[in-house]
Every structure is written in C-alpha cells, then in structure tokens.
C-alpha positions in Angstrom: -29.0 13.9 -43.5 -26.5 11.6 -45.2 -25.6 14.3 -47.6 -24.9 16.8 -44.8 -22.8 14.2 -43.0 -20.7 13.6 -46.2 -20.3 17.3 -46.7 -19.2 17.7 -43.1 -16.5 15.0 -43.5 -15.4 16.6 -46.8 -15.1 20.0 -45.1 -13.1 18.5 -42.2 -10.7 16.9 -44.6 -10.2 20.0 -46.6 -9.1 21.9 -43.5 -5.9 19.8 -43.5 -5.1 21.4 -46.9 -5.5 25.0 -45.7 -2.3 27.2 -46.2 -0.1 27.5 -43.1 -1.3 24.2 -41.5 2.3 22.9 -41.7 1.1 19.3 -42.2 0.6 18.9 -46.0 4.3 18.4 -46.7 4.6 15.6 -44.2 1.4 14.0 -45.6 2.6 14.2 -49.2 6.1 12.9 -48.4 5.0 9.3 -47.6 2.8 9.2 -50.7 5.8 10.1 -52.9 7.9 7.5 -51.0 5.3 4.8 -51.6 5.2 5.7 -55.3 9.0 5.6 -55.7 9.2 2.3 -53.8 6.5 0.7 -55.9 8.1 1.9 -59.2 11.6 0.9 -58.2 10.4 -2.6 -57.0 8.4 -3.3 -60.2 11.3 -2.1 -62.4 13.8 -4.1 -60.4 11.6 -7.2 -60.5 11.2 -6.9 -64.3 15.0 -6.4 -64.7 15.7 -9.5 -62.7 13.3 -11.5 -64.7 15.1 -10.7 -68.0 18.7 -10.8 -66.7 20.7 -11.8 -63.6 23.5 -9.3 -64.4 24.1 -6.3 -62.2 23.4 -3.3 -64.4 23.2 0.4 -63.9 19.4 0.2 -64.2 19.2 -2.3 -61.4 21.4 -0.1 -59.1 19.2 2.9 -60.0 16.0 1.0 -59.2 17.5 -0.2 -55.8 18.4 3.4 -55.0 14.8 4.4 -56.0 13.4 1.9 -53.5 15.8 3.1 -50.7 14.9 6.7 -51.3 11.2 5.8 -51.2 11.6 4.0 -47.9 13.5 6.9 -46.5 10.8 9.4 -47.6 8.1 7.2 -46.0 10.0 7.0 -42.7 10.7 10.8 -42.6 7.1 11.7 -43.6 5.5 9.4 -41.0 7.9 10.4 -38.3 7.3 14.2 -38.8 3.6 13.7 -39.2 3.4 11.9 -35.9 5.6 14.5 -34.2 3.4 17.3 -35.5 0.2 15.6 -34.2 1.7 14.6 -30.8 3.1 18.1 -30.1 -0.4 19.6 -30.7 -1.6 17.7 -27.6 1.5 18.2 -25.4 1.6 20.9 -22.7 3.4 24.0 -23.9 6.3 23.3 -21.5 7.2 20.1 -23.4 6.5 21.7 -26.7 9.3 24.1 -26.1 11.9 21.6 -24.8 13.0 20.5 -28.3 12.8 16.8 -27.3 12.7 14.3 -30.1 9.7 12.2 -30.7 11.3 9.0 -29.3 12.2 10.9 -26.1 8.7 12.2 -25.7 7.1 8.8 -26.2 9.6 7.1 -24.0 9.1 9.6 -21.2 5.3 9.3 -21.4 5.3 5.5 -21.5 7.8 5.3 -18.7 5.7 7.6 -16.4 2.5 5.7 -17.2 4.1 2.5 -16.0 5.3 4.0 -12.8 4.2 2.7 -9.4 0.8 3.7 -7.9 1.6 6.1 -5.1 -0.7 7.6 -2.6 0.5 10.8 -0.8 -1.5 11.8 2.3 -1.5 15.2 3.9 -2.1 18.8 3.0 -0.5 22.2 3.0 2.9 23.1 1.5 4.6 20.0 2.8 2.6 17.7 0.6 2.9 19.9 -2.5 6.7 19.8 -2.0 6.7 16.0 -2.1 4.4 15.9 -5.2 6.9 18.1 -7.1 9.4 15.3 -6.9 7.1 12.3 -7.3 5.6 13.5 -10.6 9.0 13.1 -12.2 8.9 9.4 -11.4 5.3 8.4 -12.2 1.9 9.6 -13.5 0.1 7.3 -11.1 -0.1 9.6 -8.1 -3.1 10.1 -5.9 -2.8 13.0 -3.4 -5.4 12.6 -0.7 -5.9 16.0 0.9 -7.6 17.2 4.1 -10.7 19.5 3.8 -10.6 20.6 7.5 -8.9 23.9 6.7 -11.0 26.9 7.9 -8.4 29.7 8.0 -7.3 32.4 5.5 -8.7 32.6 2.1 -10.1 29.0 2.2 -11.9 29.7 5.5 -13.5 32.9 4.1 -14.7 31.1 1.0 -15.9 28.2 3.0 -17.9 30.4 5.2 -19.2 32.8 2.5 -20.1 30.2 -0.2 -20.7 27.1 1.9 -18.0 25.1 -0.1 -15.2 22.8 1.0 -11.9 24.7 1.5 -9.9 24.9 -1.8 -6.5 26.0 -0.6 -4.7 22.7 0.1 -6.4 21.2 -3.0 -5.1 24.2 -5.1 -1.5 23.7 -3.8 -1.5 20.1 -4.8 -3.0 20.8 -8.2 -0.3 23.3 -9.0 2.4 20.9 -7.7 1.3 18.2 -10.1 0.6 20.6 -13.0 2.2 20.1 -16.4 0.7 23.2 -18.1 2.4 26.5 -19.0 4.3 28.2 -16.1 2.0 31.3 -16.6 -1.1 29.2 -15.8 0.6 27.8 -12.6 1.6 31.3 -11.6 -2.0 32.5 -12.3 -3.5 29.8 -9.9 -1.0 30.9 -7.2 -1.5 34.6 -7.7 -2.8 36.3 -4.5 -4.7 39.6 -4.5 -3.3 42.3 -2.3 -5.0 43.3 0.9 -7.2 46.4 0.8 -9.9 45.2 -1.6 -12.8 42.8 -1.5 -10.6 40.1 -3.0 -7.7 40.9 -0.7 -5.9 37.7 0.5 -7.6 35.4 -1.9 -5.6 33.5 -4.5 -6.9 33.2 -8.0 -6.9 29.4 -7.8 -9.1 29.4 -4.8 -11.6 31.7 -6.6 -11.4 29.5 -9.7 -12.2 26.3 -7.8 -15.0 28.2 -6.0 -16.5 29.4 -9.2 -16.2 25.9 -10.8 -18.0 24.4 -7.7 -20.9 26.8 -8.1 -21.0 26.2 -11.8 -21.0 22.4 -11.6 -22.8 22.2 -8.2 -20.2 19.6 -7.1 -16.8 20.2 -5.4 -15.4 16.9 -6.5 -16.2 17.6 -10.1 -14.8 21.1 -9.8 -11.5 19.6 -8.6 -11.5 17.3 -11.6 -12.2 20.1 -14.1 -9.4 22.2 -12.5 -7.1 19.2 -12.9 -7.8 19.2 -16.7 -7.1 23.0 -16.9 -3.7 22.5 -15.3 -3.0 19.2 -17.1 -1.8 17.5 -13.9 0.0 14.2 -13.6 -2.1 12.0 -11.3 -5.1 13.1 -9.4 -6.0 15.2 -6.3 -8.7 13.7 -4.1 -10.4 15.4 -1.1 -10.4 12.9 1.8 -14.1 13.5 2.3 -16.8 15.5 0.7 -18.5 16.3 4.0 -18.1 19.6 5.8 -16.0 18.8 8.8 -14.4 20.7 11.7 -11.2 19.6 13.4 -11.4 19.6 17.2 -8.4 19.3 19.5 -8.4 18.1 23.1 -5.6 19.6 25.2 -3.7 18.3 28.2 -5.5 20.8 30.4 -8.9 19.3 29.5 -10.0 22.2 27.2 -11.1 21.8 23.6 -10.4 24.0 20.6 -12.6 23.8 17.5 -11.3 24.9 14.1 -8.1 24.0 12.3 -6.9 27.7 12.3 -7.6 28.1 16.0 -5.8 25.0 17.3 -2.3 26.3 17.0 -3.3 29.5 19.0 -3.9 27.5 22.2 -0.9 27.3 24.6 -1.8 23.9 26.1 -0.3 20.8 24.4 -2.5 18.7 22.2 -3.7 15.3 23.7 -5.6 14.2 20.6 -7.7 15.5 17.7 -11.0 14.3 16.1 -13.4 15.4 13.4 -16.9 16.9 14.0 -19.0 15.1 13.0 -16.9 12.0 13.6 -18.7 9.6 11.3 -18.1 11.2 7.9 -17.7 9.0 4.8 -14.5 8.9 2.8 -14.4 9.9 -0.8 -14.8 6.5 -2.7 -12.0 7.5 -5.0 -9.7 8.0 -2.0 -10.4 4.5 -0.7 -9.9 2.9 -4.2 -6.6 4.7 -4.6 -5.4 3.4 -1.2 -6.5 -0.2 -2.1 -4.6 0.0 -5.4 -1.5 1.7 -4.0 1.9 0.1 -4.1 3.4 2.9 -2.0 1.8 5.2 0.6 3.6 8.3 1.9 2.5 10.4 4.9 3.7 14.0 5.1 5.7 16.1 5.3 3.4 18.7 6.7 1.6 19.9 9.9 1.1 16.8 12.0 -2.3 17.6 13.7 -3.8 19.9 11.1 -2.7 18.4 7.7 -1.9 14.7 8.0 -4.0 13.4 10.9 -7.4 14.8 9.7 -7.2 12.3 6.8 -6.6 9.4 9.2 -9.5 10.3 11.4 -11.8 9.0 8.7 -12.5 5.4 9.4 -12.7 4.1 5.8 -9.4 5.7 5.0 -7.8 4.4 8.2 -9.1 0.9 7.5 -8.0 0.9 3.9 -4.4 1.9 4.9 -4.3 -0.8 7.6 -5.4 -3.5 5.1 -3.0 -2.4 2.4 0.1 -4.3 1.6 1.8 -1.2 0.1 5.1 0.1 1.4 4.3 2.8 4.0 6.6 5.7 4.7 6.4 8.6 7.1 8.4 11.7 6.2 9.0 13.6 9.5 9.1 17.4 9.6 12.4 19.2 10.2 11.1 21.9 12.6 8.5 21.8 15.4 5.4 23.9 14.9 4.2 26.2 17.6 0.9 25.3 19.0 1.0 21.8 17.5 4.2 20.0 18.2 6.2 22.2 20.7 9.1 20.2 22.1 8.1 17.1 20.0 10.9 14.7 19.0 10.7 12.5 15.9 9.4 9.6 18.0 6.6 11.9 19.4 5.5 12.7 15.8 5.5 9.0 14.9 3.6 8.0 18.1 0.9 10.6 17.5 0.4 9.2 14.0 0.2 5.6 15.1 -2.1 6.4 18.1 -4.6 8.3 15.9 -4.4 5.7 13.2 -5.2 3.0 15.8 -2.7 0.7 14.2 0.9 0.1 13.0 0.6 1.8 9.6 4.3 2.8 9.1 7.2 0.7 7.8 9.9 3.4 7.4 10.5 6.8 9.0 12.6 9.3 7.0 14.4 11.9 9.1 16.7 14.8 8.1 20.3 14.7 9.4 21.7 17.6 7.5 22.8 20.7 9.4 20.5 23.7 9.2 22.1 27.1 8.9 22.3 29.0 12.1 20.6 32.1 10.7 17.6 30.1 9.8 17.4 28.5 13.2 17.5 32.0 14.7 14.7 33.1 12.4 12.5 30.1 13.4 13.1 30.8 17.1 11.2 34.0 16.6 8.2 31.8 15.6 8.8 29.5 18.6 9.9 26.7 16.3 13.0 24.6 16.8 14.8 21.7 15.2 13.1 18.4 15.9 15.2 16.1 18.1 15.9 12.9 16.2 15.6 10.2 18.9 16.3 7.5 16.4 17.3 4.8 18.8 13.8 5.1 20.4 12.1 4.7 17.1 14.2 1.6 16.2 13.5 0.1 19.6 9.8 0.4 18.9 10.4 -1.8 15.8 10.4 0.8 13.0 13.0 1.2 10.3 14.7 4.6 10.0 16.3 6.3 7.0 18.7 9.1 8.0 19.6 11.5 5.2 20.3 15.1 4.5 17.2 16.2 2.8 16.8 19.9 3.4 16.6 22.8 1.0 17.5 25.9 2.9 16.5 29.1 1.3 14.5 31.8 3.0 12.7 29.0 4.7 13.5 25.4 5.6 11.9 22.8 3.3 12.5 19.3 2.2 14.4 18.9 -1.0 11.8 17.3 -3.2 14.3 15.6 -5.5 16.4 14.0 -2.8 13.3 13.0 -0.9 11.9 11.3 -4.0 15.1 9.5 -4.7 15.0 8.0 -1.2 11.3 7.0 -1.4 11.8 5.5 -4.9 14.9 3.7 -3.7 13.0 2.1 -0.8 10.2 1.0 -3.1 12.6 -0.5 -5.7 14.3 -2.5 -2.9 11.0 -3.9 -1.7 9.9 -4.7 -5.2 13.0 -6.7 -5.9 13.0 -8.6 -2.6 12.6 -12.4 -3.1 9.2 -13.6 -2.1 
C-alpha cells in the first residue's frame, strides 16, 4: 500500500513536467535564481575575506546576487499568478488584472461588511448587482411564497419550493462566465412541454430531486455560478400567502393576490407557524447592515417578515436598517400608495420599528415611461416625505432611477447611498 501511495505521489509530481503545462519555466526560474544568489554570495564573501578593495570580481559577484534575487522574485510571482488564475472565474481571468490587483480586490471584498438583503423578485436582484461590488459578505434572504409562472408549475408538479426568486438572486451574485449566467436565465418558448420554464428553474428542480434537499440544491447551484455571498430561503416549509382585503374577502396564493380589486388590509402565511431557515436567522444576527427591498411590498418583502423568528431577529439586531421604497405603485397591491403607506405596511406587519432610513427616488421619470405604466394601472409613488419624518424616520432623497424600457433602481447609485450611510454610522463616536 505504501508503494502504491509513493507511486501516486510520483505520478502527480510528474504531471507538472508534462509539455504545454506552462508552469515549468516559472518553477525553474527561482531555482536558477537561488543558485546564482548562493554562488555570488559565497564568491563575494571569499573576496572580502582576502581583500577589502573594490574589484571587478566583487562587482560581478554583486550583480550575480542581484540577478539571482530578481529571478527568484519573477519566478515566484509568475508561479503564484499561474496558480491563482486557475481558480479564478473566467471573467476575472480575461480582465488582464495584475496579481496584486486580484489579491487586493479579493481581500478587500472579504473584509467588507456583513449585509443582509431581504425580499424577492427582480427588485432584490437589482440591489444585489450593486452590493456584490462592495463586499463578499452578502446574505440574500428570499421568500418562497411564489406560486405563479414557471415556479408555480414546478412547485405543483414536483412538490418543491419555488425556485424563481432564488434563481434571480443567484444570477445577480454570480461571478462565473457570462454564458453560464445567460444559460440560467434562458427561458424556453411557449408551445412545448418546457414552454415558459427557465433553465435555471429546471436546474434547481433537478438538483433538488438529486440531493433530496432544496437548501442543498441552492448551495450546489451557488457553487456552479461561483456567487459572492449566499442566497437563503426564508423558510424550508411549503407556505401559501393569504391576503385579507378591505371588503372582508380573502385571496390565497401569491399570484392571485394582485388580481383582486379590493385593497389589501394585511397578509399572512398559511400555515402561520413555520420555522425560519436557521442560516437566515444566523445571518441576521451577524449582520451589520439590513436592507429591505426594493420589490413588491406584499408579495416579495413582507412574506419574509411574517416568519416570527426572522421578525424577532431583525428587531433584536443592532445593524443599520434601510428600506428602499419602490418608484411605481403596483396594481392589485399598492394602488394609490404613498411612500409613507409602504413604510407603514412594513412596520405594521413587522410588529415593530425595524427601519432607520427610508431611501426614496426624487429623479424625474420620462413621460413616455409614465404613460406606458399607466396602461398597467401603475403610477409614480407620491413621496410624502414630511409625513415620514414626522413619524420619526430619516429619509434619503436621491435620484436613483435607471430608465430604459422599464423603470428600475440604478444598482450602482443605490449601493453608493447604502454604503455611505453604513460608513457614516460606523465612524460615529460611541
């Protein structure tokens, strides 16, 4: 057995010497440098012993030592660069960054603040795009109440938790090749058995069936996409979101709630005593910064706060807590809502004062986009800032929109504001 082990080690070592590996030259260079340094130092020492005069021989030996040290430095540097780039995502491999830039960036991000982002849908993924440029210590806590579209079909057919919001967050935090990210977001065309499904949803479904564990499937998918941070389902229980309306009626199902014309009075989970994911609770307890939204108020953000353990952990946390308010109302959820109405619904369902700052957009939205949203019965949210301040909350007013075909938050500007608030708090005298 020892003989086989020694042979295995020998074979593994010999692989480094195979042609085309591109590593031999950098391994040999430090060896040559060490030999030149030793030879130069020994000759120079001997020369000094016999004479104190500066001779051509001494100069030559000193140059020999300098050359040896240089070869050692270059060889070790290139060897480390070669090894590090083997383990970097393709994107960073192709940027042409120097070794020191790569190491600095990685170490800087690893020392970044511990941030928890709570929500779901495209709003949360927009925020994550920006935050991952600032820290690796991100925990996205995502609702699993979705029961519409591809997620709803997979949930019903395979009995798994909905993967859609999880997938969006994984892709947002991904550091793998762009092709892999595009693959996870690829959606099959209607007209086939796979019509409407995204590849990422199918991948997470297959991984869940393979491992027998949705949480493990998410972790394995995280490895495939080489994400910065982690994506955590708020609960591993199968839950349904229920809305009580002002007319006394109830609507069950996240996808069905916006179809009801009556305004929402409150929402709750069914069953209402589900346990939070332990990792979600730990992430909140360790957090230095907690961000809510942006995203659908009743169907993306609030379902997470309806879980008692999460709600209690947030209330007990000393982290800076920020709510990013939406820019437009959402038909069937927040019709005619102002910024204060959004905040009030959040505080009411959380059963406590869990917000320090509210970030609102003050930039002008192009008229053509306002007209486009009117066809969907969505309008600009009224920023009743004075009312929010009167209630004792701090407000940050900034232009943070990115207006393309749709209205979204500018992830870079939003991150700068959030990071700025965090840095201010961190440097406050205690």
